[in-house]
N, C-alpha and C positions, 0 to 999 in steps of 0.2 A: 705701316702702307710699303705695299711691294713700289718697286722703283719702274716697273713695266708702263710704259706709256699709252694711255688710252687712244683707240685708234677710231676710224668712221664706223669699222667692222663692229666694235664692240656697244658703239652707239644704237647701231641699227639692230643687231640682235637685240638689244635690251627692249627699243620700243617697240619691236615685231612681239617679242613675249606679252609683253605689257598689253599689248592690243589683242593678243589673243587669247591670253590666259593660258597657253598652251606650247610647251617645249615641240613637241610633235608639230602641232600646227604652225609652228614657226618656221621649223625647220624645211616644211614642204613648201613654204610661201617664199622662202629665201633660197630653196635649190641646196640645201646642204644637208648632212647627216646630224641625226640628233646629239650623236658622242661629240661631234664639234661644236655644236651649239653649244651644248652644254660645258664643253671647255672655255669657248668663248665669253659665257656668262661668268664664268668662276674666275678667269682670268681679270674681269671688269670687277668684280666683288673684292678680289683680293687687292686688286689697285686701289679701291675706294675704301677698303677696310669696314666693310659693312655687309649685311645681306640684304640683298636687294628685294627678293622674293620669298614668300612662303607658302607652301604648297597644302592646300585642302581639297575637300570634295567638289569645290567649284572649279579647282585647276590652280595655276600661279597666280598668286595674290600678291600685289606689290605690299611691301611692308613701309613702316612711316618712312623709312631712307628711302626707299625706292621712289615713293610719292613724290618727296622732296627733290630727288634726282630727276624724274621724269618732265618735270618742269622744263629744268635746265637743258638737258638732252635734247628735247625735242625743239627748243629754241634753237639749241647749236647746230642740229640738221637742218632746220628750216632756214636758218642762215645760210650754211653753205650750199644748199640746192638753190637760194636765191641767186647767191655767186656764181653758180656754176650756170646755170639759166640767163645770166646777165652774160656773160662771158662769151658764150654760145653764139646767142643773139647777137653781140657786138661782131664776133669772128666773120659770122655767115650772113649777116646782112637779111636775116630772115623776118625782119619786123618784129613786134610783138606781140605776146600771146597773154591770154587770160585763162584759167583753170577754174571751173566753178562746180561745185559738188550741188547735186540736186536730189532730194528724195523724188519718188515716184509720182507722187500726186503732184507735186512741184512741176517733173519735167513734163506733164500733162497740160498743167494750166498756167503757170508764171512763167517759167523759162523759155519757152517758144517765142511768146510775144517779147520779153525782154532782152532777149538776142536780137531779135530782129530792129527791135530798136536801137539797142548798141551798135550796131551795122549802119544805119544809117550815118553814124558819123565816125565809124572808124571800121570800114569796108576791110582793110588791110591787115587787121589784128585778126589771127586765128584765137578762136572760141573752142576751149574743149571743155564739152560737158561731161560729167562723170554720174553716174547714177550708184546708189548703192543704200544699204542701211544707215542709219544715222551715227552709230557710234563707228562703222568703219570710215565713214565721209570725214567726219570729227577729227580721227587719227589721221588721216590723211593730209587735213588742213593743219594739223599740228605739227607735223613735220615737214610743209612745206611743200607737199604735192599738190595743193590745192591753193589757190588766194582766196575763197569765200566759198561757204557750204549756205544754200537757202534750205531751209525745213525746217522742222518742230523744234522748239527748245528742250534739250536734254536735261536728265539731271545733274546734280550738281558735280558728282565725280567726273562727268566727261567733260565739263566746263573749266576745267584747271587749264590757265594759261589763254582763256579765249574770251571772246567778249559778243553779246548777243544783241540785236536791235530787232524788236519787235515791229512787224509788219500788219499783222492782222491776226483774228482768230479762226480756226477752223475746226468743223465738227469731224468725228469719226462717224460714219453712217453703216448700216445694214442693206446691201444690193442683192439681188438676184438676176439670171436673165428673163428676160420678156416671155411671158407666157407660164411662169412659174405658178403651182398651184396658190402660193401665198400672196401672190398678185391680184387674185381673183375673191379675196375675202374681203368682205364690205367695211368691216371692222379691224383691221389689223392690230394686233398688239403683238409687242416684242415677244413674250413667254410662249407665243405661235412656233416659235424657231427651234424650241427644244426636240421636235422630231425629224429635223432635218441636217444633213451633215453641215459643217461649217468652215469655212478656211479664214484663217488668221495670220496676222505677221506672226513672225517666230518668235517662239518665246525669249524672254530677256530684253525684247526691244520697247523702246519707249511706248509706242501707242500698244502694243498689246497688253503692256501694264494697266495703261488706261482702260482698254477694253474689259479686261479680267475685273479691275475693281467694279465698273458700272454693272457688268453682269451680276456679280455677288450684291450689289446693292439694290438690284431689281429682283433679287431672287432666284435667277434664272443659274441652274449646276454648268458646271464646264462640259463642254461637248463632248460627248462620247465618240461620235463619227469625226473626226478634226485632222485637218491637213494644215501644216504652216508653210508658210513661203513670204520672201520680201519680193518675190518676184511678181511684177504687175503681169507681164507677159502670160505665164502660167495662170496664174488665178483668174484673169480673165479667161482664157481657155478652160479652165475647168469647170467653170460655173456655166459655160454654154453647154456643156456635156453633162452637167449632173443638176440635182435640184438644191446643191450646195449652197449655203447663206454666206455671202464674202462681206467680212468687215473691212473698213477702209477709207481711209480719209476722202472727203466730198469732191477734192479738186480733183481727182482722177477722173470723176463723170465728165470735165471738161473734155476728154479727148474725145472726138468724133465718132471713134469705134465705141468706146464705152458708153456713150449715152445712145447710142443707136440700138446697142443689144442690151445693157443694163438697165435696171428700175431700183430705184431707190425706196427701201420699204419706209415709210413714214413712222418712225418712231422717235421722233428728233428730243433730244435731251441737252440742255446747256453742260450739263456734267461730263459731257463727251468731247466739249471743246478743247483745243489746243492751241497753245499759241505758235505760230508759223513767223521767222525773220530770218535776218541775216546775221550768219555768223563767221566771224573774222578772228586773226590772233591777235590778241591784245597789245603783245610785246613786237608786234612788228608794224614798221613804216607801210603804208598801203600806197601804191603805185598809182600814177594818174591814170593808167590803164584799168586797173581793178576798180578804182573810184567810179569812173563812168559806167562800168558795169551795175556797180552798185546804186549810183543814182538811176538806172535804166531799170533794176528790177523794183525800187521804191516808186517809180512812176506807174509802173504797170499795176503794182499792189493795191497803189492809190486808189484805183478804179473798181477795185473790190473783186476778190477772187472768183466770184458767181459771175461775172462778165468776162473774165477773161478768154 
């Protein structure tokens, strides 16, 4: 094993590559060149005496040694970030802060009311709400950039070092703009969407996999005219301008703008339900501020997502 010391930049580069599965993508995020990033990764592998990644058609995949190191590296970076945050708060006396990751459907339903409830007893605490896809939010949680994530339960490989608390189950639905031809059909059947464009979550996301499996079981072929996005703003604007059918979590319709302009195509199936809950780091002590936010989310979710 090399006597080189493992530094923060080694861990940061490793975690970013593990998250994006791409050296090029990681270099862009970290604002360094690919050769510099590859050199940093090589230094880390030499220091550990193992290969952390294997390259295949899907990109940079963690080896078994890489998976083992990931949990500890993420915990180390998260702990360091917590320490930095604590010192900064102490030095400038700016008060406390809680950083919450939410999926777009939660941002429209649970999150606003939960933050409002939290603020009733913690008005001076800054609440930072971050949206994004599940994989990105969970990685931010793992390295300490977020205190908790509210969203759907991820696949086991994304839950290493994390703990999930189930709040409720939420269905995925198909929605269209008001006045869409399918809203005028007396007896709508899901097979009717075959002749229309579709908007779906990006390939590889948790909910996209659920949708693909469901359509397969219904005998519906993959759409030919397809747009992929994790942006609720884009999806909303696109379906307003087209006859596209949008697959999304029902919670998004809690938004006044969405409920005013979108109509759910009633083809409900329990096979499209998925658990929604709170995810935190399993190895990290939860602060009192974060605990109060968790309690606010629980209280709002207890009312039922359809009434938020």
